[in-house]
C-alpha positions in Angstrom: 40.3 17.5 -9.2 41.3 14.2 -7.3 43.9 13.1 -10.5 45.4 16.4 -9.7 45.6 16.1 -6.0 47.2 13.2 -6.2 50.0 14.3 -8.6 50.4 17.4 -6.8 50.9 15.0 -3.5 53.5 12.5 -5.4 55.3 15.4 -6.6 55.9 17.1 -3.1 56.5 13.7 -1.5 58.9 13.3 -4.1 60.4 16.6 -3.4 60.4 16.2 0.3 62.2 12.3 -0.4 64.8 14.4 -2.6 65.5 16.6 0.1 65.6 14.6 3.2 68.6 12.5 1.6 71.0 15.6 1.2 73.9 16.2 3.3 73.2 18.6 6.0 75.8 20.8 4.7 73.9 21.1 1.9 73.0 24.5 0.9 69.9 23.3 -1.1 68.5 21.6 1.9 65.7 22.9 3.6 63.8 22.0 6.8 60.1 21.1 5.7 58.0 19.8 7.9 56.4 16.1 7.2 52.9 17.3 7.3 53.2 19.7 4.3 53.2 17.2 1.8 49.4 16.0 2.7 49.2 19.9 3.3 49.9 20.7 -0.4 46.8 18.3 -1.9 44.4 21.3 0.1 46.2 24.6 -0.4 47.1 24.0 -4.2 44.0 25.2 -5.4 44.4 28.7 -3.3 47.6 29.3 -4.4 46.6 29.0 -8.4 43.8 31.1 -7.9 46.2 33.7 -6.2 48.5 33.1 -8.6 46.1 33.4 -11.7 44.8 37.0 -10.0 47.9 38.2 -9.6 49.0 37.4 -13.3 45.8 39.5 -14.2 46.3 42.2 -12.1 50.4 42.4 -13.2 48.8 42.5 -16.9 46.3 45.2 -16.6 48.7 47.7 -14.7 51.3 46.8 -17.6 48.5 47.9 -20.5 47.7 50.4 -17.9 51.2 52.1 -18.1 51.7 51.7 -22.0 48.7 53.6 -22.2 49.6 56.1 -20.1 53.0 56.4 -21.8 51.8 56.8 -25.2 49.4 59.6 -23.8 52.3 61.0 -22.4 54.1 60.8 -25.8 51.5 62.3 -27.9 50.7 65.2 -25.4 54.4 66.1 -24.9 55.1 65.8 -28.6 52.0 68.5 -29.4 53.1 70.7 -26.4 56.6 70.7 -28.3 55.0 71.3 -31.5 52.5 73.8 -30.6 54.4 75.9 -28.2 57.3 78.6 -29.4 59.4 78.4 -26.4 58.4 75.3 -24.2 58.0 75.7 -20.4 60.4 73.1 -20.0 63.0 74.7 -22.0 63.1 78.0 -19.7 63.2 75.9 -16.8 66.1 74.3 -18.2 68.2 77.9 -19.1 67.3 79.0 -15.7 69.0 76.1 -13.8 71.8 76.5 -16.6 72.4 80.2 -15.6 72.4 79.5 -11.7 74.8 76.9 -12.3 76.9 79.0 -14.8 77.0 81.9 -12.3 78.1 79.6 -9.2 80.7 78.0 -11.1 82.4 80.9 -12.7 82.7 82.4 -9.1 84.3 79.4 -8.1 86.8 79.5 -10.7 87.7 83.1 -10.1 88.1 82.1 -6.5 90.1 79.3 -6.6 91.5 79.1 -9.7 93.0 82.7 -10.3 96.1 81.8 -12.5 94.1 80.2 -14.5 91.2 82.4 -15.2 93.5 85.5 -15.5 92.2 87.2 -12.7 93.7 89.9 -10.5 94.3 88.8 -6.7 91.5 90.9 -5.5 87.8 90.3 -6.4 
């Protein structure tokens, strides 16, 4: 643990020295506090633990999403095979009919010459 802390401190000290040598108008130059070099030896275990837990949680969520998607695919396929006229097709038909009626009315109102409609509706 002491060796890792020394390596972390050496790497932060090196990064601090590289950053301090950069020009003031360099976009990569950051404003680091000098005490951050020494503080890194105490904070790296907490950051390592936090990032490890975050990685594990994200992996678990990814697995749960994959399982949920698989269950959805299986149930949706069974619903399509099992029902003669699935519910989704009735909804799509109702939406399509409403849009066709609205568009036909718009064509009759605004595009009479192309719709072969008389002037009075």
